[in-house]
C-alpha positions as CSV (number, residue, x, y, z in Angstrom):
1,F,11.3,-3.6,10.0
2,L,11.1,-4.1,6.3
3,T,13.5,-3.5,3.4
4,T,13.3,-3.9,-0.4
5,Q,15.1,-3.1,-3.6
6,I,13.2,-1.8,-6.6
7,E,14.7,-2.5,-10.0
8,G,13.7,-2.4,-13.7
9,N,12.7,0.1,-16.3
10,N,9.9,1.4,-14.2
11,A,12.0,1.7,-11.0
12,I,11.4,5.4,-10.3
13,D,7.6,5.2,-10.8
14,D,7.5,2.0,-8.7
15,L,9.5,3.6,-6.0
16,I,7.1,6.5,-5.8
17,T,4.2,4.1,-5.8
18,E,5.7,2.1,-2.9
19,I,6.5,5.2,-0.9
20,S,2.9,6.4,-1.4
21,R,1.5,3.2,0.1
22,F,3.4,3.7,3.4
23,F,2.4,7.4,3.9
24,P,5.6,8.2,5.7
25,R,6.1,11.5,7.6
26,E,9.8,11.6,6.9
27,C,12.2,10.3,4.2
28,I,16.0,10.2,4.6
29,I,18.1,10.7,1.5
30,P,21.9,11.1,0.7
31,E,23.0,14.7,0.6
32,S,24.4,14.3,-2.8
33,Q,21.1,13.1,-4.2
34,Y,19.2,15.7,-2.3
35,N,21.2,18.4,-4.0
36,T,21.0,17.0,-7.5
37,D,17.7,15.1,-7.8
38,S,15.2,17.8,-7.0
39,D,12.8,16.4,-9.7
40,L,12.4,13.1,-7.9
41,I,11.9,14.8,-4.6
42,E,9.2,17.1,-6.0
43,R,7.4,14.2,-7.6
44,I,7.3,12.4,-4.3
45,K,6.1,15.5,-2.5
46,N,3.5,16.0,-5.1
47,E,2.1,12.6,-4.3
48,I,2.3,12.7,-0.4
49,D,3.0,15.2,2.3
50,V,6.4,14.2,3.5
51,T,9.6,15.8,4.8
52,F,13.0,15.0,3.3
53,T,16.0,14.9,5.6
54,P,19.4,14.9,3.8
55,L,22.1,12.8,5.5
56,P,25.8,12.5,4.9
57,D,26.5,10.0,2.0
58,Y,28.5,7.7,4.3
59,Y,25.2,6.7,6.0
60,F,24.2,5.0,2.8
61,D,27.6,3.4,2.1
62,V,26.8,-0.3,1.4
63,E,29.7,-1.8,3.5
64,Y,29.1,0.7,6.3
65,A,25.4,-0.1,6.3
66,R,26.2,-3.9,6.2
67,E,28.4,-3.6,9.3
68,T,25.8,-1.5,11.1
69,L,23.1,-4.1,10.5
70,I,25.3,-7.1,11.4
71,E,26.4,-5.4,14.6
72,H,22.8,-4.3,15.5
73,F,21.3,-7.8,14.9
74,N,24.3,-9.6,16.3
75,V,24.7,-11.9,13.3
76,N,27.6,-13.0,11.1
77,S,25.9,-12.1,7.8
78,L,22.7,-10.8,6.3
79,E,21.9,-13.9,4.4
80,G,19.3,-15.0,6.9
81,F,17.4,-11.8,6.2
82,G,17.2,-12.4,2.5
83,C,19.1,-9.2,1.5
84,E,22.7,-10.3,1.3
85,N,22.8,-9.7,-2.5
86,L,20.6,-6.6,-2.5
87,P,23.0,-3.6,-2.0
88,L,20.3,-0.9,-2.2
89,A,18.1,-2.8,0.4
90,I,21.1,-3.0,2.7
91,S,22.1,0.6,2.1
92,S,18.6,1.9,3.0
93,A,18.1,-0.4,6.0
94,G,21.5,0.4,7.4
95,A,21.0,4.2,7.0
96,I,17.7,4.1,8.9
97,V,19.2,2.1,11.8
98,L,22.1,4.5,12.0
99,Y,19.8,7.6,11.8
100,L,17.6,6.2,14.5
101,M,20.6,5.5,16.8
102,D,21.8,9.1,16.3
103,T,18.4,10.7,16.9
104,Q,16.8,8.5,19.6
105,K,20.0,8.3,21.7
106,T,19.1,4.8,22.9
107,K,19.4,1.2,21.9
108,L,16.8,0.2,19.2
109,S,15.8,-2.9,21.1
110,N,12.4,-2.9,19.4
111,I,14.1,-3.5,16.0
112,R,14.9,-7.2,16.5
113,T,14.8,-8.6,13.0
114,L,14.8,-7.5,9.3
115,R,12.5,-8.8,6.7
116,T,13.1,-8.4,3.0
117,Y,10.0,-8.2,0.8
118,F,9.4,-7.6,-2.9
119,N,6.8,-5.1,-4.1
120,R,5.5,-7.6,-6.8
121,K,4.1,-9.6,-3.9
122,Y,1.3,-7.1,-3.7
123,M,-1.1,-5.5,-6.2
124,M,0.4,-2.2,-7.4
125,L,-1.7,0.8,-6.3
126,D,-0.2,4.2,-7.1
127,S,-1.2,7.3,-5.2
128,T,-3.6,8.4,-7.9
129,T,-5.6,5.2,-7.6
130,I,-5.5,5.3,-3.8
131,R,-6.9,8.8,-4.0
132,N,-9.4,8.3,-6.8
133,L,-11.0,5.2,-5.2
134,E,-11.0,7.0,-1.8
135,L,-9.6,3.9,-0.1
136,I,-8.5,5.5,3.2
137,Q,-9.2,9.3,2.7
138,N,-12.1,11.1,1.1
139,F,-11.8,13.9,-1.4
140,R,-13.7,16.4,0.8
141,D,-11.7,16.7,4.0
142,G,-9.2,13.9,4.0
143,S,-11.0,12.0,6.7
144,T,-12.1,8.4,6.6
145,R,-15.7,9.3,6.2
146,G,-17.1,7.8,3.0
147,T,-14.0,5.6,2.4
148,L,-13.5,1.9,1.9
149,L,-11.6,1.8,5.2
150,E,-14.6,3.2,7.0
151,V,-16.9,0.5,5.6
152,L,-14.5,-2.4,6.3
153,D,-13.0,-1.3,9.6
154,K,-15.1,-3.0,12.3
155,T,-11.9,-3.8,14.3
156,V,-12.0,-3.4,18.1
157,T,-8.3,-2.6,18.6
158,S,-6.1,0.1,17.3
159,M,-3.5,-2.3,16.1
160,G,-6.1,-4.3,14.2
161,S,-7.3,-1.2,12.6
162,R,-3.8,-0.3,11.5
163,L,-3.3,-3.8,10.0
164,L,-6.6,-3.6,8.1
165,K,-5.5,-0.3,6.6
166,K,-2.2,-2.0,5.4
167,W,-4.3,-4.8,3.9
168,I,-6.4,-2.3,1.9
169,L,-3.3,-0.6,0.5
170,R,-1.4,-3.9,-0.1
171,P,-3.8,-6.4,-1.8
172,L,-2.2,-9.8,-2.2
173,Q,-1.0,-11.3,-5.5
174,N,-0.5,-14.9,-4.3
175,I,-3.7,-16.9,-4.8
176,N,-3.0,-19.3,-2.0
177,E,-2.5,-16.4,0.5
178,I,-5.7,-14.8,-0.7
179,N,-7.7,-18.0,-0.2
180,L,-6.2,-18.6,3.2
181,R,-7.7,-15.2,4.3
182,L,-11.0,-15.8,2.5
183,D,-11.4,-19.2,4.1
184,A,-10.8,-17.7,7.6
185,V,-13.3,-14.9,6.9
186,D,-15.8,-17.5,5.5
187,E,-15.6,-19.6,8.7
188,L,-16.1,-16.6,11.0
189,T,-18.9,-15.2,8.9
190,K,-20.8,-18.5,9.2
191,K,-19.9,-19.1,12.9
192,T,-21.7,-16.2,14.6
193,I,-21.1,-17.4,18.1
194,M,-17.4,-17.9,17.6
195,R,-17.1,-14.5,15.9
196,R,-18.9,-12.6,18.7
197,A,-16.9,-14.4,21.4
198,L,-13.7,-13.5,19.6
199,R,-14.8,-9.8,19.4
200,D,-15.7,-9.8,23.1
201,C,-12.2,-11.1,24.0
202,I,-10.3,-8.9,21.6
203,D,-12.2,-5.8,22.8
204,K,-10.5,-6.2,26.1
205,I,-7.0,-6.0,24.5
206,Y,-5.1,-2.8,24.6
207,D,-2.8,-1.4,21.9
208,L,0.1,-3.8,22.5
209,A,2.2,-2.2,19.7
210,R,2.2,1.1,21.5
211,I,2.9,-0.6,24.8
212,I,5.9,-2.4,23.3
213,S,7.2,0.9,21.9
214,R,7.0,2.5,25.3
215,L,8.7,-0.5,26.8
216,N,11.6,-0.4,24.4
217,L,12.1,3.3,25.0
218,G,12.0,2.8,28.8
219,R,8.8,4.8,29.2
220,L,6.5,2.1,30.3
221,N,4.4,3.3,33.3
222,P,2.5,1.2,35.8
223,K,-0.8,1.5,34.0
224,D,0.8,0.2,30.8
225,V,2.0,-2.8,32.8
226,I,-1.5,-3.6,33.9
227,A,-2.8,-3.1,30.4
228,L,-0.2,-5.6,29.2
229,K,-1.3,-8.1,31.8
230,D,-5.0,-7.7,31.1
231,S,-4.3,-8.1,27.4
232,L,-2.2,-11.2,27.8
233,K,-4.9,-12.8,30.0
234,Q,-7.3,-12.7,27.0
235,V,-4.9,-14.8,24.9
236,P,-5.9,-18.2,26.4
237,L,-9.5,-17.3,26.1
238,I,-9.0,-16.4,22.4
239,A,-7.1,-19.7,21.8
240,S,-9.9,-21.6,23.4
241,T,-12.6,-19.8,21.3
242,I,-11.0,-20.9,18.1
243,K,-9.8,-24.3,19.2
244,D,-12.3,-26.0,16.9
245,A,-11.6,-23.7,13.9
246,E,-11.4,-25.5,10.6
247,S,-9.7,-22.9,8.4
248,E,-6.0,-23.3,7.9
249,L,-5.1,-19.7,8.8
250,L,-7.1,-19.7,12.0
251,R,-5.6,-23.0,13.1
252,E,-2.1,-21.6,12.3
253,L,-2.8,-18.4,14.3
254,R,-4.1,-20.3,17.2
255,S,-0.9,-22.5,17.3
256,K,1.3,-19.4,17.4
257,L,-0.7,-17.6,20.2
258,D,1.5,-17.0,23.2
259,G,-0.1,-15.7,26.3
260,L,3.3,-15.5,28.2
261,P,1.7,-16.8,31.4
262,H,4.9,-16.3,33.4
263,L,4.7,-12.6,32.7
264,V,1.0,-12.5,33.7
265,E,1.9,-14.2,37.0
266,L,4.8,-11.9,37.6
267,I,2.8,-8.7,37.0
268,E,-0.1,-10.0,39.2
269,K,2.3,-10.7,42.1
270,A,4.2,-7.4,41.7
271,I,1.8,-4.6,40.7
272,V,-1.4,-3.4,42.5
273,P,-4.6,-3.7,40.3
274,E,-5.0,0.1,40.0
275,P,-1.6,1.7,40.2
276,P,-1.0,5.5,39.8
277,P,0.0,6.6,36.3
278,T,3.6,7.6,37.3
279,I,6.4,5.8,39.0
280,Q,7.2,8.7,41.3
281,E,3.9,8.6,43.2
282,G,4.6,5.3,44.8
283,G,1.9,2.8,45.8
284,I,2.8,0.6,42.8
285,I,4.2,-2.6,44.3
286,K,1.9,-5.1,46.0
287,D,2.4,-6.1,49.7
288,G,4.3,-9.4,49.9
289,Y,6.3,-9.0,46.7
290,N,9.5,-7.5,48.4
291,E,10.4,-8.1,52.1
292,E,12.4,-4.9,52.5
293,L,9.6,-2.9,51.1
294,D,7.1,-4.5,53.4
295,E,9.2,-3.6,56.5
296,L,9.5,0.0,55.4
297,R,5.8,0.2,54.8
298,A,5.1,-1.2,58.3
299,I,7.3,1.6,59.8
300,S,5.5,4.2,57.7
301,K,2.1,2.8,58.7
302,Q,3.0,2.8,62.3
303,G,4.2,6.3,61.9
304,K,0.9,7.5,60.7
305,Q,-0.8,5.8,63.6
306,W,1.7,7.5,65.9
307,I,0.7,10.9,64.4
308,A,-3.0,10.1,65.0
309,N,-2.2,9.2,68.7
310,Y,-0.1,12.3,69.1
311,E,-2.9,14.6,67.9
312,K,-5.3,12.9,70.4
313,E,-2.7,13.3,73.2
314,Q,-2.2,17.1,72.4
315,K,-6.0,17.7,72.4
316,Q,-6.3,16.2,75.9
317,L,-3.2,18.1,77.1
318,T,-4.4,21.5,75.8
319,K,-8.1,21.1,76.1
320,I,-8.3,22.4,72.5
321,N,-10.7,20.1,70.6
322,S,-10.1,21.9,67.3
323,L,-6.3,21.2,67.4
324,K,-5.1,19.4,64.3
325,V,-1.8,17.7,63.4
326,K,-1.2,18.3,59.6
327,Y,1.5,18.0,57.0
328,N,2.7,20.1,54.0
329,Q,6.0,20.0,52.0
330,V,7.2,23.4,53.3
331,I,6.9,22.9,57.1
332,G,6.5,19.1,57.3
333,Y,4.3,18.0,60.2
334,Y,2.8,20.8,62.4
335,I,0.2,21.5,65.0
336,E,-2.5,24.0,63.9
337,V,-4.4,26.0,66.6
338,T,-7.1,28.6,66.0
339,K,-6.3,32.1,67.3
340,S,-9.1,31.9,69.8
341,N,-7.3,29.1,71.6
342,L,-3.7,30.5,71.6
343,S,-3.9,31.2,75.3
344,N,-4.0,27.4,76.0
345,I,-0.9,26.3,74.1
346,P,2.0,24.8,76.1
347,K,5.4,26.6,76.3
348,D,7.2,23.9,74.3
349,Y,5.2,24.8,71.2
350,I,7.5,26.5,68.6
351,R,5.7,28.9,66.3
352,K,6.4,28.3,62.6
353,Q,3.7,30.2,60.6
354,S,0.9,32.7,61.2
355,L,-2.3,32.7,59.2
356,S,-5.4,34.9,59.4
357,N,-7.4,32.6,61.6
358,S,-4.8,30.2,63.1
359,E,-1.2,29.6,64.1
360,R,1.0,26.7,63.2
361,F,3.5,25.2,65.7
362,I,6.0,22.3,65.9
363,T,7.5,20.5,68.8
364,T,10.8,18.7,69.2
365,K,9.1,15.4,69.7
366,L,7.0,15.9,66.5
367,K,10.0,16.8,64.4
368,E,12.0,13.8,65.6
369,Y,9.3,11.4,64.6
370,E,8.7,13.2,61.3
371,D,12.3,12.5,60.4
372,K,11.8,8.8,61.1
373,V,8.5,8.6,59.1
374,L,9.6,10.7,56.1
375,G,12.8,8.8,55.9
376,A,10.9,5.6,55.7
377,Q,8.6,7.1,53.0
378,E,11.5,8.3,50.9
379,K,13.1,4.9,51.1
380,I,9.8,3.3,50.1
381,N,9.5,5.5,47.0
382,N,13.1,4.8,46.0
383,L,12.8,1.1,46.5
384,E,9.5,1.0,44.6
385,Y,11.1,2.8,41.7
386,E,14.0,0.3,41.7
387,I,11.7,-2.7,41.8
388,F,9.6,-1.3,39.0
389,V,12.6,-0.6,36.8
390,D,13.8,-4.1,37.4
391,L,10.4,-5.5,36.4
392,R,10.4,-3.4,33.3
393,K,13.8,-4.9,32.3
394,R,12.4,-8.4,32.8
395,L,9.4,-7.5,30.6
396,A,11.8,-6.0,27.9
397,K,13.5,-9.4,27.6
398,E,10.3,-10.8,26.2
399,V,9.6,-8.1,23.7
400,A,10.0,-10.4,20.7
401,R,7.4,-12.8,22.0
402,I,5.0,-10.0,22.9
403,M,5.4,-8.5,19.4
404,D,4.6,-11.9,17.8
405,T,1.5,-12.2,19.9
406,S,0.6,-8.6,19.1
407,H,0.8,-9.3,15.4
408,I,-1.3,-12.5,15.7
409,L,-4.0,-10.7,17.7
410,S,-4.0,-7.9,15.1
411,M,-4.6,-10.5,12.3
412,I,-7.4,-12.1,14.2
413,D,-9.0,-8.7,14.8
414,A,-8.7,-7.8,11.1
415,I,-10.1,-11.1,9.9
416,T,-13.0,-10.9,12.4
417,S,-13.7,-7.4,11.2
418,L,-14.0,-8.6,7.6
419,A,-16.3,-11.4,8.7
420,E,-18.5,-9.0,10.7
421,V,-18.8,-6.8,7.6
422,A,-19.5,-9.7,5.3
423,H,-22.3,-11.0,7.7
424,K,-23.8,-7.5,8.4
425,Y,-23.8,-6.3,4.8
426,N,-24.6,-9.6,3.0
427,Y,-21.3,-9.9,1.1
428,C,-20.3,-13.0,-0.9
429,K,-17.1,-15.0,-1.0
430,P,-15.3,-14.2,-4.2
431,K,-13.7,-17.0,-6.3
432,I,-10.1,-16.1,-7.3
433,V,-9.0,-17.6,-10.6
434,T,-6.0,-17.6,-12.8
435,S,-8.0,-17.2,-16.0
436,D,-8.8,-13.8,-17.4
437,E,-12.6,-13.8,-16.9
438,L,-14.1,-11.3,-14.5
439,L,-17.7,-12.0,-13.5
440,I,-19.7,-10.0,-11.0
441,E,-23.4,-10.7,-10.5
442,Q,-25.5,-8.1,-8.7
443,G,-22.5,-6.1,-7.7
444,R,-22.8,-3.1,-5.4
445,H,-20.6,-0.1,-4.5
446,P,-19.5,-0.9,-0.9
447,V,-19.3,2.7,0.2
448,V,-22.2,4.3,-1.7
449,E,-24.7,1.7,-0.6
450,R,-23.8,2.5,3.0
451,L,-24.0,6.3,2.7
452,N,-27.3,6.4,0.9
453,R,-29.5,4.5,3.3
454,N,-32.8,6.1,2.2
455,E,-32.4,4.9,-1.4
456,R,-32.1,1.3,-2.4
457,F,-28.8,0.7,-4.1
458,V,-29.4,-0.7,-7.6
459,P,-26.9,-3.6,-8.2
460,N,-25.4,-4.3,-11.6
461,D,-23.7,-7.2,-13.3
462,T,-20.2,-7.1,-15.0
463,L,-18.6,-9.5,-17.4
464,M,-15.1,-8.8,-18.7
465,D,-12.4,-10.9,-20.3
466,L,-9.6,-10.4,-22.8
467,D,-11.6,-11.7,-25.7
468,N,-15.1,-10.4,-26.4
469,N,-15.5,-8.2,-23.4
470,Q,-12.2,-6.5,-23.0
471,L,-13.1,-2.8,-23.1
472,L,-16.6,-1.7,-21.9
473,I,-17.7,1.8,-23.0
474,I,-20.2,3.2,-20.5
475,T,-22.3,6.1,-21.7
476,G,-25.2,7.9,-20.1
477,P,-26.2,11.3,-18.6
478,N,-24.3,13.0,-15.8
479,M,-25.5,11.9,-12.4
480,A,-26.8,8.6,-13.8
481,G,-24.2,6.5,-12.0
482,K,-21.5,5.8,-14.6
483,S,-18.7,6.8,-12.2
484,T,-20.2,4.8,-9.3
485,Y,-20.4,1.7,-11.5
486,I,-16.8,1.7,-12.8
487,R,-15.4,2.5,-9.3
488,Q,-17.6,-0.3,-7.9
489,V,-15.9,-2.9,-10.1
490,A,-12.4,-1.7,-9.1
491,L,-13.3,-1.8,-5.4
492,I,-14.7,-5.3,-5.6
493,V,-11.6,-6.5,-7.4
494,L,-9.4,-4.9,-4.8
495,M,-11.4,-6.3,-1.9
496,A,-11.2,-9.8,-3.3
497,H,-7.4,-9.5,-3.5
498,M,-7.1,-8.4,0.1
499,G,-9.0,-11.5,1.2
500,S,-12.3,-9.8,1.9
501,F,-15.8,-10.8,0.9
502,V,-17.4,-8.5,-1.7
503,P,-20.8,-6.8,-2.1
504,A,-22.3,-9.0,-4.8
505,D,-24.3,-12.2,-5.2
506,K,-21.5,-13.9,-7.0
507,A,-18.0,-12.8,-8.0
508,V,-15.3,-14.6,-10.0
509,I,-12.2,-12.4,-9.9
510,P,-9.0,-13.0,-11.9
511,L,-5.6,-12.1,-10.5
512,V,-5.0,-8.4,-11.2
513,D,-1.5,-7.0,-10.9
514,R,-2.5,-3.4,-10.9
515,I,-5.5,-1.1,-10.8
516,F,-5.2,2.1,-12.8
517,T,-7.6,5.0,-12.5
518,R,-8.1,8.2,-14.5
519,V,-10.9,9.9,-12.8
520,G,-12.3,13.4,-12.6
521,A,-10.7,16.7,-13.4
522,S,-8.5,18.9,-11.2
523,D,-5.8,21.4,-11.6
524,N,-2.4,20.9,-9.9
525,L,-1.6,24.5,-9.2
526,V,1.4,23.7,-7.0
527,M,3.1,21.9,-9.9
528,G,1.9,24.5,-12.4
529,Q,-0.2,21.8,-14.2
530,S,-3.6,22.4,-15.8
531,T,-6.5,20.1,-15.6
532,F,-5.7,18.8,-19.0
533,M,-2.0,18.3,-18.3
534,V,-2.9,16.3,-15.1
535,E,-5.4,14.2,-17.1
536,M,-2.8,13.5,-19.8
537,K,-0.1,12.6,-17.4
538,E,-2.3,10.1,-15.6
539,T,-3.4,8.6,-19.0
540,A,0.3,8.4,-20.1
541,R,1.1,6.4,-17.0
542,I,-1.6,3.9,-17.8
543,L,-0.5,3.5,-21.4
544,K,3.1,3.1,-20.3
545,Y,2.7,0.6,-17.4
546,A,-0.6,-1.4,-17.9
547,T,-0.3,-5.1,-18.6
548,P,-2.8,-7.7,-19.8
549,K,-3.3,-8.5,-16.1
550,S,-4.2,-4.9,-15.2
551,L,-7.6,-3.3,-14.6
552,V,-8.0,0.2,-16.0
553,I,-10.8,2.6,-14.9
554,L,-11.2,5.6,-17.3
555,D,-13.7,8.2,-16.3
556,E,-14.0,11.0,-19.0
557,I,-10.8,11.3,-21.0
558,G,-10.4,14.5,-23.0
559,R,-12.8,16.7,-21.0
560,G,-10.1,19.3,-20.3
561,T,-9.6,20.4,-23.9
562,S,-11.7,21.1,-27.0
563,T,-14.4,18.7,-28.2
564,F,-12.5,17.5,-31.2
565,D,-9.2,17.2,-29.4
566,G,-10.8,15.4,-26.5
567,L,-12.7,13.0,-28.7
568,S,-9.6,12.2,-30.8
569,I,-7.5,11.5,-27.8
570,A,-10.2,9.4,-26.1
571,W,-10.6,7.4,-29.3
572,A,-6.9,6.9,-29.8
573,V,-6.4,5.8,-26.1
574,A,-9.2,3.3,-26.5
575,E,-7.7,1.9,-29.7
576,Y,-4.3,1.6,-28.0
577,L,-5.7,-0.4,-25.1
578,I,-7.5,-2.7,-27.6
579,D,-4.7,-3.1,-30.2
580,S,-1.5,-3.1,-28.2
581,P,-0.5,-6.7,-27.2
582,L,1.5,-5.4,-24.2
583,R,-1.3,-3.1,-22.9
584,R,-4.4,-5.0,-23.9
585,C,-6.1,-5.2,-20.5
586,K,-9.6,-5.2,-19.0
587,T,-10.9,-1.6,-19.3
588,L,-14.0,0.3,-18.1
589,F,-14.3,3.5,-20.1
590,A,-17.0,6.0,-19.0
591,T,-17.5,8.8,-21.4
592,H,-19.8,11.5,-22.7
593,Y,-18.4,11.1,-26.2
594,H,-21.2,9.1,-27.8
595,E,-19.1,8.8,-30.9
596,L,-16.9,6.3,-29.1
597,T,-19.7,3.7,-29.2
598,Q,-18.8,3.2,-32.9
599,L,-15.7,1.4,-31.7
600,A,-17.9,-1.6,-30.9
601,E,-18.6,-2.0,-34.6
602,L,-14.9,-1.6,-35.6
603,K,-13.0,-3.5,-32.9
604,R,-13.4,-6.9,-31.4
605,G,-13.6,-6.9,-27.6
606,V,-15.4,-3.6,-27.3
607,K,-18.9,-3.6,-25.8
608,N,-21.3,-0.7,-25.3
609,Y,-23.3,-0.2,-22.1
610,N,-25.3,2.7,-20.9
611,V,-27.0,3.7,-17.7
612,A,-30.8,3.4,-18.2
613,V,-33.0,6.4,-17.7
614,R,-36.7,7.0,-18.2
615,E,-38.5,10.2,-19.3
616,W,-41.7,11.2,-17.6
617,N,-43.5,14.6,-17.8
618,D,-40.4,16.2,-19.4
619,K,-38.3,14.9,-16.6
620,I,-35.8,12.1,-16.4
621,I,-35.6,9.3,-13.8
622,F,-32.3,7.6,-13.2
623,L,-32.8,3.9,-13.1
624,R,-29.1,3.3,-12.2
625,K,-29.1,0.1,-14.2
626,I,-26.3,-0.8,-16.6
627,V,-27.8,-2.1,-19.9
628,E,-26.3,-3.1,-23.2
629,G,-26.0,-0.6,-26.0
630,G,-24.9,3.0,-26.3
631,S,-26.9,5.9,-24.9
632,S,-28.9,7.7,-27.6
633,R,-28.7,11.2,-26.1
634,S,-27.1,13.1,-23.2
635,Y,-30.1,14.5,-21.3
636,G,-27.9,17.5,-20.4
637,I,-30.8,20.0,-20.1
638,Q,-32.7,17.7,-17.8
639,V,-29.7,17.2,-15.6
640,A,-29.3,21.0,-15.5
641,R,-32.8,21.3,-14.3
642,L,-32.1,18.8,-11.5
643,A,-29.1,20.8,-10.6
644,G,-31.3,23.8,-10.0
645,L,-30.7,26.1,-13.0
646,P,-33.5,28.8,-13.3
647,E,-36.5,27.8,-15.3
648,E,-36.0,30.6,-17.8
649,V,-32.4,29.4,-18.5
650,I,-33.8,25.8,-19.0
651,K,-36.4,27.1,-21.4
652,R,-33.9,29.2,-23.4
653,A,-31.6,26.2,-23.6
654,R,-34.3,24.1,-25.1
655,E,-34.9,26.7,-27.8
656,I,-31.2,26.8,-28.6
657,L,-31.0,23.0,-28.7
658,K,-33.9,22.8,-31.0
659,D,-32.3,25.4,-33.4
660,L,-29.0,23.6,-33.3
661,E,-30.6,20.2,-34.0
662,S,-32.6,21.7,-36.8
663,G,-29.5,23.5,-38.2
664,E,-27.6,20.2,-38.1
665,L,-30.2,18.6,-40.3
666,Q,-30.1,21.6,-42.8
667,G,-26.4,21.9,-43.2
668,F,-25.8,23.5,-39.8
669,S,-28.0,26.6,-40.8
670,I,-29.8,28.0,-37.8
671,N,-33.2,29.7,-38.4
672,K,-32.4,33.5,-38.5
673,N,-36.0,34.4,-37.4
674,K,-35.1,33.3,-33.9
675,K,-34.5,36.3,-31.7
676,D,-31.0,37.2,-30.6
677,F,-29.4,35.0,-33.3
678,S,-27.5,36.1,-36.3
679,Q,-27.5,33.7,-39.3
680,L,-24.9,30.9,-38.9
681,S,-24.4,29.1,-42.2
682,L,-21.5,26.7,-42.3
683,F,-20.8,27.2,-46.0
684,E,-21.6,30.9,-46.3
685,S,-18.1,32.3,-46.3
686,L,-16.1,29.3,-47.6
687,E,-13.8,29.6,-50.5
688,S,-14.6,27.4,-53.4
689,N,-11.4,25.4,-53.0
690,L,-12.4,24.4,-49.5
691,V,-15.7,23.2,-50.8
692,K,-13.8,21.2,-53.5
693,E,-11.6,19.7,-50.8
694,I,-14.6,18.5,-48.9
695,N,-16.2,17.0,-52.0
696,S,-13.0,15.2,-52.9
697,I,-12.8,13.3,-49.6
698,D,-13.5,9.6,-49.9
699,I,-15.1,9.0,-46.5
700,S,-15.3,5.2,-47.0
701,T,-11.5,4.9,-46.9
702,L,-11.0,6.9,-43.7
703,T,-10.8,5.4,-40.2
704,P,-12.9,7.2,-37.6
705,L,-9.8,8.8,-36.1
706,E,-8.6,10.0,-39.5
707,A,-12.1,11.4,-40.2
708,L,-12.1,13.3,-36.9
709,N,-8.6,14.7,-37.6
710,K,-9.7,15.7,-41.1
711,L,-12.8,17.4,-39.7
712,Y,-10.6,19.2,-37.2
713,E,-8.3,20.4,-40.0
714,L,-11.2,21.7,-42.0
715,Q,-12.6,23.5,-39.0
716,N,-9.3,25.3,-38.5
717,K,-9.3,26.4,-42.2
718,L,-12.8,27.6,-41.8
719,K,-11.8,29.6,-38.7
720,N,-8.8,31.1,-40.5
721,N,-11.0,32.0,-43.5
722,N,-13.4,33.9,-41.3
């Protein structure tokens, strides 16, 4: 049970980011805020699919919430929970406890402590970044297929899988905590026998978190109890497996493992190995556990033998070999005789039911013994129920210890999963540093390399810092691998911060406080936002909140508007991220605007890279290799051919491109002899004053951005003139 308080100038955005990381199904909110703060609610709903439940304002009253928490946890103050001086944290935690009490109609015995955390303990990942990097859901259908979670999740328990998902969404910021995880993963990666033995043991453990939940709600059934026992029996084996562990985290986890042997012994004495799923069926409690139950069972067992003897006796008496003594819930015990033998029945047989081929009878003696047998069986069922409920209460007293063990087992499962992945996919241990240099040698995209098994993934190097390699401009044709490369860097940085090995030969990763992504183009029709508006809002968030410790991934800024507008904005954004002392951060900028490569000549810290391609027989081959320098051309027509455009369209596109390139060299005049083209001369209809204005411009005094703006202004005048 966690609580926090978010403060500062960016509180609202940080709040939305924090909510997005938990993916809640329901949010509670004061009625007054629900009725007046619709903008905030819509912003949150736009990020995640969540239901808002308005509650009376008194639920959130700080003093009322404080009293609720103090009473629930049976403490004198909240100081021990670390939230005594955090009124908003107290208000929200108290409101949740009160709401759960009202809705669950039961004691919240599973909520035994409160932990205060601060969001700065973790790398900030907003919902846009979580979505763009496809961390836990893919773009296509929202499943885990093709996500980082799918690649890293080799856990063998549900609770381990859930914890690993949390680790992905909450990468650490404390270098010591990161290294503790990395060292544990490193040891299990190298010690294959230990890792496999651990996985074999953990694989026999059930979902203890779900078992605890059912125990707290009083819904634990006999099969759950056996699952708990079988799980706890694995704990000593796990402790023994890692008894020689060298890493600090594994040693710490081993010291905290609690197998609760007294509970294992209790369950083994009380419950049969394969009980029925429900309490009402009986047959749950072992012989020898309860003396009274044993006596009743003896009576019941003797009764069944008496029935067998009675059937044998009646067969001999009536000479009817097909006679049967049976039982159903309507009649009870009865004697069934086929109609062909009705002439042989004694006079003391009392008819109870006629069927098509037989008759059913009872006798006074049979009914008397039935009362005795069924009475014993009813007492057995009632007593078994009482014994099981008492056992359940005894287990509930140990919930806190079971929960602690459950969490430790989840951690061991998650760490073992990361080690399994590192070993299987040849990952390396990253070095986390406090300096600003980011170095990746032969880095690979963790997801793409797993999806495309038939094609060898081409690894790439990355060098970034806040000096000479601060903003890397990546150019190259579509489909060449620009987007894969920049996402790959972001994922490697994130994986390192969660304590995972990374897909590379070597990785030196600086502490990063936040990963921002501006990727792709999509309309938000629900919010009435165009592709360009979505793009600009995401970019604005980056320019507002990035710090020198952030990593920014920009994939095609300005695509949603006209060429000159888009180029101008892309250029200005790049300049801002270079020049602003507060926002100067490591940035990967993939773009189709080749003009941006000029920034490398104008600004220190900008480096140009492109994705190498080769031309062969009028076709292009993507080499997927990132090399220094800007791309010389876009290869758009070749990519169009790869995409399957008809050959006649490709041929015509080449003719048009040739004319355009020729026209550009001759003052933008296109050859009027080409069919289907009217003459397009740039200066043909210009007024003389516009020509004079162009001649008067001193290009050498203009910055690239000023030149672009001037060109845009002249273009508008030209359009108006025409």
